[in-house]
N, C-alpha and C positions, 0 to 999 in steps of 0.2 A: 463563508464557509462552501465547501463544495455540496451539491445536493445528493450526488451519487458518490459511494466509496467503492474502489475496486477490490473484487475479492479473487482475481484471477486473471490469467493471460493464457489464451489457447497458444501453446505452444507446437502442436503439430496434430495431423489426424492420426486415428487409432482405427486399424483395419479397414475395411472397405463398406461398412454399415452407417458409417453418418457419425461413428463416435470420434472424439475428440479427446486428446493430452492436454490437462490445464494445471499449468505450474500456479498453484495457490499463493495469494498475497494476502492472505489472513492469518492470523495466528494460529487458527482453529480448523484445518482442512476439513475435518469430519462435519463442519457446520453444512457443507453441501449436502448432507443427507438431509438436512431439516428446509433448506430453500425448495420451493414448489417451480422459482423462476428467477430468472436473471436478464439483467439488460446487457444486449450487445453492442458495445461501442464500435460501428464500423469506419467511423471517423467524418462521415457524412451525417449519420444517422444514428439514432439508438432504437434499437429492436428488441422487443420483449419475446425471450424463448423459453418455453416450458422445458423443465427437467423432466426426463422420461425416466432417465438410470443411473446410480453415481456407482462407480468403482474405485477402489484404491490400488495405485501402481507404483512402488516405491516412493519418492517424494511428488509426485504426482496424482491428478486426481482426472477419473476418465468418465467424461460425461456424455451421454445420449440423449440429444434434444428432439423434441414431439415436431415430426415433419420433416425430419432431414434423415434421409435412410440410406443416403450412398456418399462416397468420399467426394465426388464431384460437388457436390452440393454444400458442403463445409469447409472446403478447401480455401477458398476466398477469405475465410476469417482467421485463417492463422496468423497469429502475431496481435489478434485484437484484444482488447480487454473486456472483460466480464463484471458487471458493476450491478450493485443493489441500490434502493434508494436509502439514505441516511435512516430513516425511522424504521427500517428493518434490521440495521447494523445490532451485533450484540453490545447490551449495556456495557459501559467504561465502567470501572475501579476508580477509586479516589487515585490522583496523581497520574493516570492513563488519559492518553490522547492518541486520534488517529493519526499516523503519518501524512495523511493529506492534509489535515488541519496544520499540520508543524512547516510545511513546504512554505518558502517565500516568508517565512516569520522573521522580523528583525532579530537581532542578537546583540544585547549590551552586555557590558560588566556589571558587576555589584558597584564599580566606582564610576558608572554612567557614562563609560566611553563605548562607542559604536564598535563593535567586532566585526559585522558583517551580515550576511542574509543566509539562514540555515537554507540549503539547495539538494539534501539528501539524507536520508537515515538508513546507517549499514547497521543490520541485525547480525548481531554476533552471538555467541551460545550465553556469556555471561551477561552482558548489558549492549543494547542498543550503543550506537554510536553516531553523535550528530557532525554531519560537514557542514561545515561553514565559510561562505566565499566573501573574502574580504574585500575591500573596494579596490585593492591592487591584484585582483584576482588571483589570490592565494588561497589554499584550502588549510581549514583549523578543523582539527579532529577532537570532537570533546564526548568525554565517555557521559552518556545518560544516566547519572549517579547522582545520588542526592545532596554530595560535596560539591557537584559541580554545577548542575542544573538548579538553580533557585526558586525562578518563579516562571510558569508558563501562561500567558493570557491572550488565548484563542481569539476572543472579541477582540482584542488590541492588535492581534499579530507580532506579539513582542515576547521575547524570552529573556531573562534576566538570568546571567551566569558568574559563577566565580571561576575562573582561570586558575586551574591547580599550578603548582611550580613545575616548572621543565615543560608544560603543555606548549609554549611559545616560541623554545628556544630551536 
């Protein structure tokens, strides 16, 4: 399991005073108000950034980090991930999992047939949709509903599913 969970991605700068627009990858963007710091993954290193100010604009979060006071200082981090340590994550409810824990999970049917590897989770309005890549490179879309997803074993990185009629046609 990952030690860090992504809570957002810096999408662009905001103004000239070092603020950034962040696309939140968390279910609850208002949680940024409770965070005192995040970890910036630069690709080469992880830097802890102290959050100085949080605002909201449309579907984005506007963050101001302590020590970044102009656009030139923050510009190199456009497109970079913002992380939190797993222990600071919001507690999960029953039958809930972090997307990071699902990616690369082996997916098998309730009949014991290997279906493929979970490569993505699409978040739709009604329910998530799991994207499974088969050994042939094809993609299968599985709705994340009880009738379809029977068991998720994070420790074993294995998901058991029931393929509903018509999903493989």
